[in-house]
C-alpha positions in Angstrom: -43.2 30.9 -23.5 -39.7 29.6 -22.5 -36.8 29.9 -25.0 -36.7 26.1 -24.9 -40.3 25.9 -26.1 -39.7 28.6 -28.7 -36.7 26.7 -30.1 -38.7 23.4 -30.2 -41.3 25.1 -32.3 -38.6 26.4 -34.7 -37.4 23.0 -35.7 -39.3 22.4 -39.0 -37.9 25.7 -40.4 -34.4 24.9 -39.1 -34.5 21.4 -40.6 -35.7 22.7 -44.0 -33.1 25.4 -44.0 -30.3 23.0 -43.1 -31.3 20.5 -45.8 -31.6 23.0 -48.6 -28.3 24.7 -47.8 -26.3 21.5 -47.4 -27.8 19.4 -50.2 -25.2 20.5 -52.8 -22.4 20.0 -50.3 -23.4 16.4 -49.8 -23.6 15.7 -53.5 -20.0 16.8 -53.7 -19.0 14.8 -50.6 -20.6 11.6 -52.1 -18.2 11.8 -55.0 -15.2 12.4 -52.8 -16.2 9.6 -50.3 -16.4 7.1 -53.1 -12.8 7.8 -54.0 -11.6 7.6 -50.4 -13.4 4.3 -49.6 -13.5 4.9 -45.9 -13.2 1.7 -43.9 -14.0 3.1 -40.4 -16.1 6.0 -39.1 -15.3 7.5 -35.7 -17.8 9.9 -34.0 -16.7 12.2 -31.3 -19.0 14.5 -29.2 -20.2 15.4 -25.7 -23.6 16.1 -24.1 -26.6 16.3 -26.4 -24.3 16.0 -29.4 -23.0 12.7 -28.0 -26.6 11.5 -28.1 -26.7 12.5 -31.8 -23.5 10.6 -32.3 -25.1 7.5 -30.7 -27.9 7.8 -33.2 -25.3 8.2 -35.9 -23.7 4.9 -35.0 -26.9 3.0 -35.5 -27.8 4.9 -38.7 -24.5 4.7 -40.4 -23.8 1.0 -39.6 -27.3 0.1 -40.6 -27.2 1.9 -43.9 -23.6 1.9 -45.1 -22.1 -1.3 -43.7 -19.1 0.7 -42.4 -18.1 0.0 -38.8 -18.7 3.0 -36.5 -16.9 3.7 -33.3 -17.9 6.2 -30.6 -14.7 7.9 -29.6 -13.6 8.1 -25.9 -12.0 11.5 -25.8 -9.8 10.6 -22.8 -7.8 8.2 -25.0 -6.5 11.3 -26.7 -6.8 14.1 -24.1 -5.5 12.3 -21.0 -3.6 9.2 -22.2 -2.4 10.7 -25.5 -2.5 7.3 -27.2 -1.7 7.3 -30.9 -4.3 5.5 -33.1 -3.9 4.2 -36.6 -6.7 6.2 -38.4 -5.7 5.9 -42.1 -8.8 5.3 -44.2 -10.9 6.5 -41.3 -13.5 9.2 -41.4 -13.6 11.1 -38.0 -16.7 13.2 -37.4 -16.9 15.7 -34.6 -20.3 16.9 -33.5 -20.8 20.0 -31.5 -23.4 22.7 -31.3 -20.9 25.5 -30.5 -17.9 23.9 -32.1 -15.9 25.1 -29.1 -15.6 21.9 -27.0 -12.0 21.6 -26.1 -11.8 17.8 -25.9 -13.7 17.2 -29.1 -11.5 19.6 -31.0 -8.4 18.0 -29.4 -9.5 14.6 -30.8 -10.1 16.1 -34.2 -6.6 17.6 -34.3 -5.1 14.4 -33.2 -7.1 12.3 -35.7 -6.0 14.6 -38.5 -2.4 14.1 -37.6 -2.9 10.4 -37.4 -4.1 10.2 -41.0 -7.9 10.5 -40.7 -10.2 12.7 -42.9 -11.9 14.9 -40.4 -15.4 16.4 -40.7 -17.3 18.8 -38.3 -21.0 19.0 -37.8 -21.6 22.3 -36.0 -24.0 25.2 -35.8 -21.2 27.8 -35.8 -19.3 28.5 -39.0 -16.6 30.5 -37.3 -16.0 28.0 -34.4 -12.7 26.4 -33.5 -14.1 23.1 -34.8 -14.7 24.7 -38.2 -11.0 25.8 -38.3 -9.8 22.4 -37.2 -11.4 19.9 -39.6 -10.9 19.3 -43.3 -14.6 19.9 -44.0 -17.6 21.4 -42.2 -21.3 20.5 -42.5 -23.3 23.3 -41.0 -26.5 23.1 -39.1 -28.6 26.1 -39.9 -30.5 26.0 -36.6 -30.0 29.7 -35.8 -28.5 30.9 -32.6 -29.2 28.6 -29.7 -30.4 30.7 -26.7 -31.8 27.9 -24.5 -29.3 26.0 -22.5 -31.2 22.8 -23.2 -30.5 21.9 -26.9 -33.4 21.0 -29.0 -33.2 22.4 -32.6 -29.5 21.8 -32.7 -30.0 18.1 -31.8 -32.5 17.5 -34.6 -30.5 19.4 -37.2 -27.5 17.3 -36.2 -29.5 14.2 -36.8 -30.6 15.5 -40.1 -27.0 16.1 -41.2 -26.2 12.5 -40.1 -29.0 11.3 -42.4 -27.4 13.3 -45.2 -24.0 11.9 -44.4 -25.6 8.4 -44.6 -26.9 9.3 -48.0 -23.4 10.3 -49.2 -21.8 7.1 -47.9 -24.4 4.5 -48.8 -27.5 3.8 -50.9 -30.2 3.0 -48.3 -30.9 6.6 -47.5 -31.9 9.1 -50.2 -31.9 12.8 -50.1 -35.5 12.7 -51.3 -36.4 10.7 -48.2 -34.5 13.1 -46.0 -36.3 16.0 -47.5 -39.6 14.7 -46.0 -38.3 14.9 -42.4 -39.2 18.6 -41.8 -42.8 18.0 -42.6 -42.9 15.1 -40.2 -41.4 17.3 -37.5 -44.1 19.8 -38.2 -46.9 17.2 -37.7 -45.3 16.1 -34.4 -45.5 19.7 -33.1 -49.3 19.4 -33.4 -49.2 17.2 -30.3 -48.2 20.1 -28.1 -51.6 20.9 -26.7 -52.3 17.3 -25.7 -48.9 17.0 -24.1 -49.4 20.1 -22.1 -52.5 18.6 -20.6 -50.8 15.2 -20.0 -47.8 16.5 -18.1 -50.0 17.7 -15.2 -50.2 14.0 -14.2 -46.4 14.0 -13.8 -46.0 17.2 -11.8 -44.5 15.4 -8.8 -42.4 12.9 -10.7 -38.9 12.8 -9.2 -37.5 9.7 -11.0 -38.2 7.7 -14.1 -36.8 5.3 -16.6 -36.7 6.0 -20.4 -36.5 3.0 -22.7 -36.1 2.5 -26.4 -34.3 0.1 -28.8 -32.3 0.4 -32.0 -32.6 3.7 -34.0 -34.5 5.4 -31.1 -32.0 4.3 -28.4 -30.3 7.7 -28.7 -33.7 9.4 -28.1 -33.9 7.6 -24.7 -30.6 9.2 -23.7 -31.7 12.6 -25.1 -35.1 12.7 -23.4 -33.5 11.5 -20.1 -31.0 14.3 -20.4 -33.7 16.9 -21.0 -35.6 15.7 -17.9 -32.5 15.8 -15.8 -31.3 19.3 -16.8 -34.7 21.1 -17.1 -36.9 19.3 -14.6 -34.3 17.9 -12.1 -35.8 14.4 -12.6 -33.5 11.5 -12.0 -33.9 9.8 -15.3 -32.1 6.6 -16.2 -32.0 5.4 -19.8 -31.8 1.9 -21.2 -32.2 -0.2 -24.3 -35.1 -2.6 -23.7 -32.6 -5.5 -23.8 -30.3 -4.1 -21.2 -33.3 -3.0 -19.1 -34.5 -6.7 -18.9 -31.0 -7.8 -17.9 -31.3 -6.3 -14.4 -32.7 -2.7 -14.0 -36.3 -3.9 -14.3 -35.9 -5.2 -10.7 -36.3 -1.6 -9.4 -39.8 -1.3 -11.0 -42.6 -1.1 -8.5 -46.2 0.1 -8.4 -46.5 3.5 -10.1 -42.8 3.8 -11.1 -42.8 5.9 -14.3 -41.4 4.3 -17.5 -41.3 6.3 -20.7 -41.0 4.3 -23.9 -40.3 5.2 -27.5 -42.2 2.7 -29.7 -42.2 3.5 -33.4 -43.6 1.0 -35.8 -41.0 -1.4 -37.1 -38.6 -4.1 -36.1 -38.3 -3.0 -32.5 -42.1 -2.6 -31.9 -42.9 -6.2 -30.9 -40.2 -6.4 -28.3 -41.3 -3.1 -26.8 -44.9 -4.2 -26.8 -44.0 -7.3 -24.8 -42.1 -5.0 -22.4 -45.3 -2.9 -21.8 -47.2 -6.1 -21.0 -44.6 -7.1 -18.4 -44.6 -3.6 -16.9 -48.4 -3.6 -16.7 -48.2 -6.7 -14.6 -45.7 -4.9 -12.4 -48.2 -2.0 -12.1 -45.7 0.5 -13.5 -46.8 3.9 -14.8 -46.1 3.5 -18.5 -46.1 6.4 -20.9 -45.5 5.3 -24.5 -44.8 7.4 -27.6 -46.2 5.2 -30.4 -48.2 5.3 -33.6 -51.7 6.4 -32.8 -53.1 3.4 -34.6 -50.9 1.0 -32.5 -51.5 2.0 -28.9 -50.2 -0.9 -26.8 -52.8 -2.5 -24.6 -52.1 -1.9 -21.0 -50.1 1.3 -21.4 -51.1 3.8 -18.7 -50.9 6.8 -21.0 -49.8 7.2 -24.6 -48.8 10.0 -27.0 -50.1 8.9 -30.4 -47.9 9.8 -33.4 -50.1 10.5 -36.5 -49.4 9.1 -39.9 -47.1 6.3 -41.0 -43.5 7.0 -40.3 -40.9 4.3 -41.4 -38.8 3.3 -38.4 -35.6 4.4 -40.2 -36.9 8.0 -40.2 -38.7 8.0 -36.9 -36.0 9.5 -34.5 -36.5 13.2 -35.4 -40.3 13.3 -35.2 -40.3 11.0 -32.2 -38.0 13.1 -30.1 -40.2 16.1 -30.5 -43.0 14.9 -28.2 -40.2 14.1 -25.7 -38.9 17.7 -26.0 -42.4 19.1 -25.6 -43.0 16.8 -22.5 -39.8 18.0 -20.8 -40.4 21.7 -21.6 -44.1 21.5 -20.4 -43.2 19.5 -17.3 -40.6 22.2 -16.3 -43.4 24.7 -16.6 -45.9 22.8 -14.4 -43.1 22.2 -11.9 -42.6 26.0 -11.8 -39.0 25.6 -13.0 -37.1 27.9 -15.4 -36.1 25.6 -18.3 -33.9 28.3 -19.7 -31.8 28.6 -16.6 -30.9 25.1 -15.4 -28.8 25.4 -12.2 -25.1 24.9 -12.7 -25.3 24.8 -16.5 -24.4 27.0 -19.4 -24.6 26.5 -23.2 -20.9 25.9 -23.8 -19.2 23.4 -21.4 -15.4 23.1 -21.4 -14.1 19.6 -20.5 -10.9 17.7 -21.2 
């Protein structure tokens, strides 16, 4: 078993551990945040953590009403442009906490009047020393280059941050996520059989909308770094504005389709792709398999769309890890990569 697969299977325990350890912290932060009355949230990250930040943008704007910006680190690290960040909450997200550019932004934001928070897996990291306050993922040491358990624990902490800044997410609801993740892991056997069909896949498109848009980026990243598949990722809306033109017979399209407000649009997309004779693989509720989809991964149970991103990315992680195995690739040693990447 690869280290990547092992860490995928560790996720329910890592999520539970993170929730229980950080719950009192977020109770305190809720009281503090009410006094500060943040008017803007800025998220800064790279790589997989940047995909977590993309999810955070959707979640926090949807549930708190506070505008959220995804930081462009180059504004700080290359152009050194001063920003007016009073009344802003700046959140850095990093597995290792050692990303030079992310920490540079956090230092600059603190000097410019922001309250800074770090979400990291490493309590003794440079990020932890830089920010006002640290929310720790308790994922355990990441040994696989391809991040899985650190991604989902980051998402969990963003749910907890949403609960501290607004009223639409409760900690009781967040506490149910680890169990949903555990149920998703039950799909592993079926996915291992399914990936044989995609052994020779060299390119694909990953599509989602709304809260799962970040998962399209994350699954595409996993396919690129562990399976060397050229994987483009799009929202369904952007996909229809041009990229759909490249779809031809048997072109693989992977689609996240949780039940909820985005489902109808994505269902219509599957119908259109079927007419184009594309190879469609959908991750959708097992009771709502879209007609015409070539293959589907059925998610058991009823999962509200708001809380679907963590359980829905797990089949994607399993797919990538299993596909690397059938392609006879070492998912734990992607060429040209290492766990900590230094950029400016």
